[in-house]
C-alpha positions in Angstrom: -123.4 94.3 -4.7 -120.0 92.5 -4.2 -119.5 90.8 -0.9 -117.0 88.1 -1.7 -114.4 87.5 -4.5 -111.5 85.4 -5.5 -107.9 86.1 -6.6 -106.3 82.7 -7.1 -103.2 83.8 -9.0 -102.2 87.5 -8.5 -99.2 86.8 -10.8 -101.6 86.2 -13.7 -102.8 89.8 -13.3 -99.4 91.4 -13.0 -98.1 89.3 -15.9 -100.9 90.7 -18.1 -100.1 94.3 -17.1 -96.4 94.5 -16.5 -96.6 98.3 -16.0 -98.1 97.4 -12.6 -95.4 96.3 -10.2 -96.1 93.1 -8.2 -95.9 93.0 -4.4 -92.6 92.2 -2.8 -93.8 89.0 -1.2 -95.5 86.1 -2.9 -99.2 85.9 -2.1 -101.2 82.7 -1.5 -104.3 81.9 -3.6 -107.5 83.4 -2.3 -110.8 81.6 -2.9 -113.1 83.6 -0.5 -111.9 87.2 0.1 -114.4 88.7 2.6 -115.0 92.2 4.0 -112.6 93.4 6.8 -109.8 91.2 5.3 -106.7 92.6 3.5 -106.9 92.3 -0.3 -104.7 93.3 -3.2 -105.3 96.8 -4.7 -103.5 99.0 -7.1 -103.8 102.6 -5.8 -103.4 105.6 -8.2 -99.8 106.4 -7.3 -97.3 107.7 -9.9 -95.8 104.2 -10.2 -98.7 101.7 -10.0 -97.9 98.9 -7.6 -99.9 96.1 -5.9 -100.4 96.9 -2.2 -102.7 95.3 0.4 -105.5 97.4 2.0 -108.4 96.3 4.2 -111.8 95.9 2.6 -114.3 98.3 3.9 -113.7 102.0 3.4 -113.0 104.2 6.4 -113.0 107.9 5.4 -110.1 109.9 6.7 -112.5 112.0 8.8 -114.4 109.1 10.4 -114.6 109.1 14.2 -115.3 105.4 14.5 -113.5 102.9 12.2 -116.5 100.6 12.5 -118.0 102.6 9.6 -115.9 100.5 7.3 -118.1 97.5 8.0 -121.0 99.3 6.2 -118.9 100.6 3.3 -117.6 97.6 1.4 -119.5 98.8 -1.7 -120.2 102.3 -3.2 -123.0 103.0 -5.7 -121.6 104.5 -8.9 -124.5 106.9 -9.4 -124.0 108.6 -6.0 -120.2 108.8 -5.7 -119.9 112.4 -6.7 -122.3 113.7 -4.1 -121.9 111.5 -1.0 -119.4 112.9 1.5 -117.9 109.4 2.2 -116.9 108.9 -1.5 -116.7 112.2 -3.4 -113.2 113.2 -2.4 -111.9 109.7 -2.9 -113.5 109.7 -6.4 -111.5 112.8 -7.3 -108.2 111.9 -5.7 -108.0 108.3 -4.4 -109.0 105.6 -6.9 -107.7 102.0 -7.2 -108.0 98.8 -9.1 -109.0 95.7 -7.2 -107.6 92.6 -9.0 -109.8 89.6 -9.1 -110.6 86.5 -11.2 -114.2 85.9 -10.0 -116.8 87.0 -7.5 -119.9 85.5 -5.7 -123.5 86.6 -5.5 -126.3 84.8 -3.8 -129.5 83.9 -5.7 -132.7 83.6 -3.7 -134.6 80.4 -4.4 -138.3 79.6 -4.0 -138.8 79.1 -0.3 -136.2 81.6 0.7 -132.9 79.6 0.5 -130.0 81.3 -1.2 -127.6 79.6 -3.7 -124.1 81.0 -4.0 -123.2 81.8 -7.7 -119.6 82.2 -8.9 -119.2 84.7 -11.7 -116.2 85.2 -13.8 -115.1 86.2 -17.3 -115.8 83.6 -20.0 -112.2 84.0 -21.2 -110.8 83.0 -17.8 -108.7 86.2 -17.7 -108.2 88.1 -14.4 -109.8 91.5 -14.3 -110.1 94.5 -12.0 -113.0 96.1 -10.1 -113.2 99.9 -9.9 -112.4 100.9 -6.3 -111.8 103.9 -4.1 -109.3 104.0 -1.2 -108.6 106.2 1.8 -106.3 106.5 4.8 -107.5 106.7 8.3 -105.4 107.4 11.4 -106.3 106.0 14.9 -105.9 108.2 18.0 -102.3 107.0 18.3 -101.6 108.2 14.7 -101.2 104.7 13.2 -102.4 104.8 9.5 -104.9 102.3 8.1 -105.6 102.1 4.4 -108.9 100.8 3.3 -110.9 100.4 0.1 -114.4 99.9 -1.3 -115.7 98.3 -4.5 -118.0 100.4 -6.8 -121.2 98.8 -8.0 -123.6 99.6 -10.8 -126.8 98.3 -12.4 -126.7 94.6 -13.3 -126.2 93.3 -16.9 -128.5 90.6 -18.3 -126.5 87.8 -16.7 -126.6 89.2 -13.2 -130.1 90.6 -13.2 -131.9 87.4 -12.3 -129.4 87.0 -9.4 -129.0 90.5 -7.9 -130.1 94.1 -8.6 -126.5 95.3 -8.4 -123.1 94.2 -9.8 -119.5 95.3 -9.2 -118.0 97.6 -11.8 -115.5 95.6 -13.8 -113.3 98.1 -15.7 -112.4 97.6 -19.3 -108.7 96.9 -19.6 -108.3 100.0 -21.8 -109.6 102.1 -19.0 -107.2 101.0 -16.3 -104.7 103.8 -16.9 -107.4 106.5 -17.0 -108.9 105.2 -13.7 -105.4 105.1 -12.1 -104.3 108.6 -13.2 -102.7 110.2 -10.2 -103.8 113.6 -8.9 -107.3 115.1 -8.9 -109.7 114.5 -11.7 -113.2 115.8 -12.5 -115.9 113.2 -11.7 -117.7 113.6 -15.1 -114.8 111.9 -16.9 -114.5 109.2 -14.4 -118.2 108.3 -14.1 -118.3 107.4 -17.8 -116.0 104.5 -17.1 -118.4 102.9 -14.5 -120.7 100.8 -16.8 -122.0 97.3 -16.5 -119.6 94.8 -18.1 -120.9 93.0 -21.2 -123.0 90.0 -20.2 -121.9 87.9 -23.2 -118.3 88.1 -21.9 -119.2 86.6 -18.6 -120.5 83.3 -17.2 -121.9 82.1 -13.9 -122.2 78.8 -12.0 -123.9 77.7 -8.8 -121.2 76.5 -6.3 -120.8 74.9 -3.0 -122.3 76.5 0.1 -119.0 76.2 1.9 -118.3 79.7 0.6 -121.0 81.0 3.0 -118.4 80.8 5.8 -116.0 83.7 5.4 -113.3 81.9 7.3 -113.3 79.1 4.8 -110.8 79.9 2.0 -110.1 76.8 -0.1 -110.6 75.5 -3.7 -113.9 73.9 -2.9 -115.4 77.4 -2.6 -115.6 77.5 -6.4 -116.5 73.9 -6.9 -119.6 73.7 -9.2 -122.7 72.0 -7.9 -124.1 69.1 -10.0 -126.0 68.9 -12.1 -126.4 72.7 -12.5 -125.5 74.1 -15.9 -123.6 77.4 -16.2 -125.9 80.4 -16.2 -126.2 82.4 -19.4 -127.4 86.0 -20.1 -131.2 86.3 -20.3 -132.8 87.5 -23.6 -134.9 90.0 -21.8 -133.4 93.0 -19.9 -136.6 94.0 -18.1 -136.9 91.4 -15.3 -136.3 93.0 -11.9 -133.6 91.9 -9.6 -134.4 89.5 -6.8 -132.4 91.0 -3.9 -132.6 94.2 -2.1 -130.2 97.1 -2.7 -126.5 96.6 -2.2 
């Protein structure tokens, strides 16, 4: 699952990938991007460019836009057969730039600890996403997106039984290829990111409030040490599906 993420410096992402055009306006740092909020995406247009779509996919055929509240994530293994996602997989894919994301670890007694996950290198990255365009009864367009999830790697497995798909940088262009593509070639790209390239840290519970968007959302809690990948890959996840 992926229910919150950060994008502190969008310019770091576009500087790394200059073939992706930046947005026209400067964007503020985001420390707690939540569902239903606008977020930066790179849709598979002929000229890749950062745009801002609402998080929570509303299929073009949907009668009620409230469906987007339940479609912030899409399971990689069912994309090709689910009506909500199969056309978008073929035709409307996107990158979702980020530099970290949050998961919540269930503790003994039922409390949940927010965990901030990022790349060990500190580099920004991109989730694999799908987008669509919905029109309200007045004809006004609304573009939305969802983040694809897959099985967890050894770092995420003790925290959650799903993780967002972080694409390898060498796969960005393939995922963004405009036009229609066969699902078989695309699904091969949707793999768990290597655990040894990632790190995780317990952070302040202020992130629990989706309206709170400030640097203290990623402030480590003391004296917790950064979480590292487990040696075993057989321990089940602690949360339900997501």
